[in-house]
C-alpha positions in Angstrom: 206.8 113.5 -210.4 203.8 114.9 -212.1 203.0 117.1 -209.1 206.6 118.5 -209.1 206.4 119.2 -212.8 203.0 120.9 -212.6 204.2 123.0 -209.6 207.3 124.0 -211.5 205.3 125.1 -214.5 202.9 127.1 -212.3 205.8 128.9 -210.7 207.2 129.7 -214.1 203.9 131.1 -215.3 203.5 133.2 -212.2 207.0 134.7 -212.6 206.4 135.3 -216.3 203.2 137.1 -215.5 204.9 139.3 -212.9 207.7 140.2 -215.2 205.6 141.5 -218.1 205.8 145.2 -218.5 203.8 147.4 -220.9 205.7 148.2 -224.1 207.3 151.6 -224.0 205.6 154.3 -226.0 207.4 155.2 -229.1 206.9 158.1 -231.4 206.9 157.7 -235.1 208.0 160.9 -236.7 206.9 161.6 -240.3 209.7 162.3 -242.8 208.3 165.7 -243.7 209.0 167.2 -240.3 212.7 167.2 -241.0 212.4 167.6 -244.7 209.4 169.7 -245.7 210.7 170.3 -249.3 210.2 166.8 -250.6 208.4 165.2 -253.6 208.9 168.4 -255.5 206.9 170.4 -253.0 208.0 173.7 -251.5 206.9 173.6 -247.9 207.6 174.5 -244.3 206.7 173.0 -240.9 205.3 174.9 -238.0 205.2 173.4 -234.5 203.7 174.3 -231.2 203.5 172.8 -227.7 200.4 173.2 -225.7 199.6 176.8 -225.2 198.8 178.7 -222.0 195.0 178.3 -222.4 195.3 174.5 -223.2 193.1 174.9 -226.3 193.9 172.8 -229.3 192.6 175.6 -231.6 195.2 178.0 -230.2 197.9 175.5 -230.5 196.9 174.8 -234.1 196.8 178.5 -235.0 200.3 179.1 -233.6 201.7 176.1 -235.6 200.1 177.4 -238.8 201.4 180.9 -238.1 204.9 179.6 -237.7 204.7 177.5 -240.9 203.5 180.6 -242.8 206.3 182.7 -241.4 208.8 180.1 -242.6 207.3 180.1 -246.1 207.3 183.9 -246.2 211.0 183.9 -245.2 211.7 181.4 -248.0 210.1 183.7 -250.5 212.2 186.7 -249.4 209.8 188.5 -247.3 211.6 191.2 -245.3 210.9 190.9 -241.6 211.5 193.6 -239.1 211.0 193.1 -235.4 211.2 195.5 -232.5 211.4 194.7 -228.9 210.8 197.2 -226.1 211.2 196.4 -222.4 210.2 198.7 -219.5 211.0 198.1 -215.9 209.8 200.1 -212.9 210.4 199.6 -209.2 208.6 201.3 -206.3 209.1 200.6 -202.6 210.6 197.2 -203.2 207.9 196.0 -205.7 208.4 196.0 -209.3 206.7 195.4 -212.6 208.0 194.6 -216.0 206.2 195.2 -219.3 207.4 194.0 -222.7 206.0 195.1 -226.0 206.8 193.1 -229.1 205.9 194.3 -232.5 206.6 192.6 -235.9 206.4 194.2 -239.3 206.2 192.1 -242.5 206.8 193.6 -245.9 206.3 191.8 -249.1 205.9 192.5 -252.8 203.8 189.4 -253.5 201.3 187.0 -252.0 201.8 183.5 -250.7 199.2 180.9 -251.1 199.6 177.6 -249.3 197.6 174.8 -247.9 198.0 172.3 -245.1 199.4 169.1 -246.5 199.6 167.1 -243.2 199.3 167.3 -239.4 201.1 165.2 -236.8 200.7 165.2 -233.0 203.5 163.7 -230.9 201.5 161.6 -228.5 204.3 161.7 -225.9 205.1 165.4 -225.8 201.8 166.8 -227.1 203.7 168.9 -229.7 201.7 169.6 -232.9 203.4 169.7 -236.3 201.7 171.2 -239.3 203.2 170.8 -242.8 202.2 173.6 -245.2 203.0 173.5 -248.9 202.9 176.4 -251.4 200.2 176.2 -254.0 
């Protein structure tokens, strides 16, 4: 009887060990990502996925630029953007060239600081919360 009970317990432990799976990764998103104007602060969030050169510094600069662009728009900065596309084909081969230019006009200055940074561990997306001073 004791042998049967111990064998049964051993089989249960083996099946329990085989069934265990690692906990799925979860992402905790800070509240400021969806609501950057909280706690009386006027802010904006810029985000960026990994960039072509896979450098964290480039990804960070892009996220900061996007946050500053959003803050500028909130302050009434007039933004003009022009897009020019040229295509040429010769003997079945072709090339495409695209020039993008942006003009920003403002009557004042915006000063802001980085309030918080969050990186989504699953997607690698970087979020930067900038708040006006």
